[in-house]
C-alpha positions as CSV (number, residue, x, y, z in Angstrom):
1,M,7.7,-13.4,-33.2
2,A,4.3,-14.4,-34.2
3,N,5.0,-17.9,-32.8
4,I,6.1,-16.8,-29.7
5,P,3.1,-16.9,-27.3
6,L,1.7,-13.4,-26.0
7,I,0.9,-12.9,-22.4
8,S,-1.3,-10.1,-21.6
9,I,-1.0,-8.2,-18.1
10,V,-4.2,-6.4,-16.9
11,D,-3.5,-4.6,-13.7
12,D,-4.0,-1.0,-12.5
13,D,-0.7,-1.2,-10.4
14,E,1.8,-0.1,-12.9
15,P,4.7,-1.5,-10.9
16,I,3.0,-5.0,-10.7
17,R,2.2,-4.8,-14.6
18,D,6.1,-3.8,-15.3
19,A,7.2,-6.6,-13.0
20,I,5.3,-9.1,-14.6
21,C,5.9,-8.2,-18.0
22,S,9.6,-8.3,-17.3
23,L,9.4,-11.6,-15.6
24,M,7.5,-13.0,-18.8
25,E,10.0,-11.4,-21.0
26,S,12.8,-13.0,-19.1
27,V,11.6,-16.3,-19.9
28,G,11.3,-15.8,-23.6
29,L,7.8,-14.6,-23.7
30,R,6.0,-11.7,-25.4
31,A,4.0,-9.7,-22.8
32,Y,1.9,-6.6,-23.1
33,A,0.4,-4.9,-20.2
34,F,-2.9,-3.2,-20.0
35,A,-3.7,-0.5,-17.0
36,S,-7.6,-1.6,-17.3
37,A,-9.8,-4.3,-18.5
38,E,-11.3,-2.0,-20.9
39,E,-7.9,-1.0,-22.4
40,F,-7.3,-4.8,-22.9
41,L,-10.8,-5.2,-24.5
42,K,-10.0,-2.7,-27.1
43,S,-6.5,-3.8,-27.9
44,P,-5.4,-5.6,-31.0
45,Y,-3.9,-8.1,-28.9
46,L,-7.0,-9.7,-27.5
47,N,-7.2,-12.4,-30.0
48,E,-3.4,-13.1,-29.9
49,T,-3.3,-13.6,-26.3
50,S,-2.2,-17.0,-25.1
51,C,-2.8,-16.3,-21.3
52,L,-4.3,-13.5,-19.4
53,I,-2.9,-12.5,-15.9
54,C,-5.5,-10.3,-14.4
55,D,-5.7,-8.6,-11.3
56,V,-9.1,-9.2,-9.3
57,Q,-9.8,-5.7,-8.0
58,M,-9.5,-2.8,-10.5
59,P,-11.6,0.4,-11.0
60,N,-14.7,0.3,-13.4
61,M,-14.4,-3.3,-14.4
62,S,-13.0,-6.0,-12.0
63,G,-11.1,-8.9,-13.4
64,I,-13.9,-11.0,-12.4
65,E,-16.1,-9.0,-14.8
66,L,-13.6,-9.0,-17.5
67,Q,-13.8,-12.9,-17.3
68,R,-17.7,-12.7,-17.7
69,V,-17.2,-10.5,-20.6
70,L,-14.9,-13.0,-22.1
71,I,-16.9,-15.8,-21.7
72,A,-19.9,-14.0,-23.3
73,Q,-17.8,-13.3,-26.2
74,A,-17.0,-17.3,-26.2
75,S,-13.2,-16.5,-25.8
76,R,-11.0,-19.5,-24.6
77,I,-8.2,-17.2,-23.2
78,P,-6.8,-19.1,-20.1
79,I,-6.8,-16.3,-17.2
80,I,-4.5,-16.6,-14.1
81,F,-6.1,-14.1,-11.5
82,I,-3.6,-12.2,-9.0
83,T,-5.0,-10.4,-6.1
84,A,-3.8,-8.6,-3.1
85,F,-7.3,-9.0,-1.3
86,P,-7.9,-13.1,-1.4
87,D,-11.6,-13.8,-1.1
88,E,-12.6,-17.3,-1.1
89,A,-16.0,-16.6,-2.6
90,V,-14.6,-14.7,-5.3
91,E,-11.8,-17.3,-6.0
92,S,-14.5,-20.1,-5.9
93,R,-16.5,-18.1,-8.5
94,A,-13.5,-17.4,-10.6
95,M,-12.4,-21.0,-10.5
96,K,-15.9,-22.4,-11.4
97,A,-15.8,-20.1,-14.5
98,G,-12.5,-21.9,-15.7
99,A,-9.6,-19.6,-14.2
100,V,-6.4,-21.6,-14.3
101,C,-5.7,-20.2,-10.8
102,F,-5.9,-17.6,-8.1
103,L,-2.8,-16.1,-6.7
104,S,-2.3,-14.0,-3.8
105,K,0.2,-11.0,-4.1
106,P,3.0,-11.4,-3.6
107,F,3.4,-14.4,-5.4
108,D,6.3,-16.7,-6.3
109,A,7.9,-15.8,-9.8
110,H,8.4,-19.6,-10.3
111,E,4.9,-20.6,-9.5
112,I,3.2,-18.1,-12.0
113,V,5.7,-19.2,-14.6
114,R,4.8,-22.7,-14.1
115,Y,0.7,-21.9,-14.2
116,V,1.5,-19.7,-17.4
117,A,3.2,-22.8,-18.9
118,K,0.3,-24.8,-17.9
119,A,-2.4,-22.4,-19.2
120,A,-0.8,-22.1,-22.5
121,E,0.2,-25.6,-23.2
122,G,0.6,-26.6,-26.9
123,T,1.9,-23.2,-27.5
124,G,5.6,-24.1,-27.1
125,I,6.1,-22.8,-23.8
126,D,6.0,-26.0,-21.7
127,T,9.8,-25.9,-21.5
128,L,10.0,-22.4,-19.8
129,E,12.6,-21.9,-17.2
130,I,13.7,-19.0,-15.1
């Protein structure tokens, strides 16, 4: 299973985490979900993550703050941001800092799978189908 890309999902909303995990697993990927940015940063999966799907607004540490921490750690994990509260200024900062995309909830399942495949190019997931 180590050669199957790992997608990490960070969202404080459990139903969203579960739905995205199920979607990723349905296209043959490994997926782990985390309720907070802090939980993800402490996880043994941090360095194994091929792509991170992260909510923007969360208690304690936001998705944007998590992005800053990862950049400071020289992490190159591609990040797909999801949000129920789109904000052009926040989106612009996230994209300038290297985010793959910034999707508003609810988002299309096909669209997020396409972005995951794009984010993790070279890991063998470029032929995903849902």
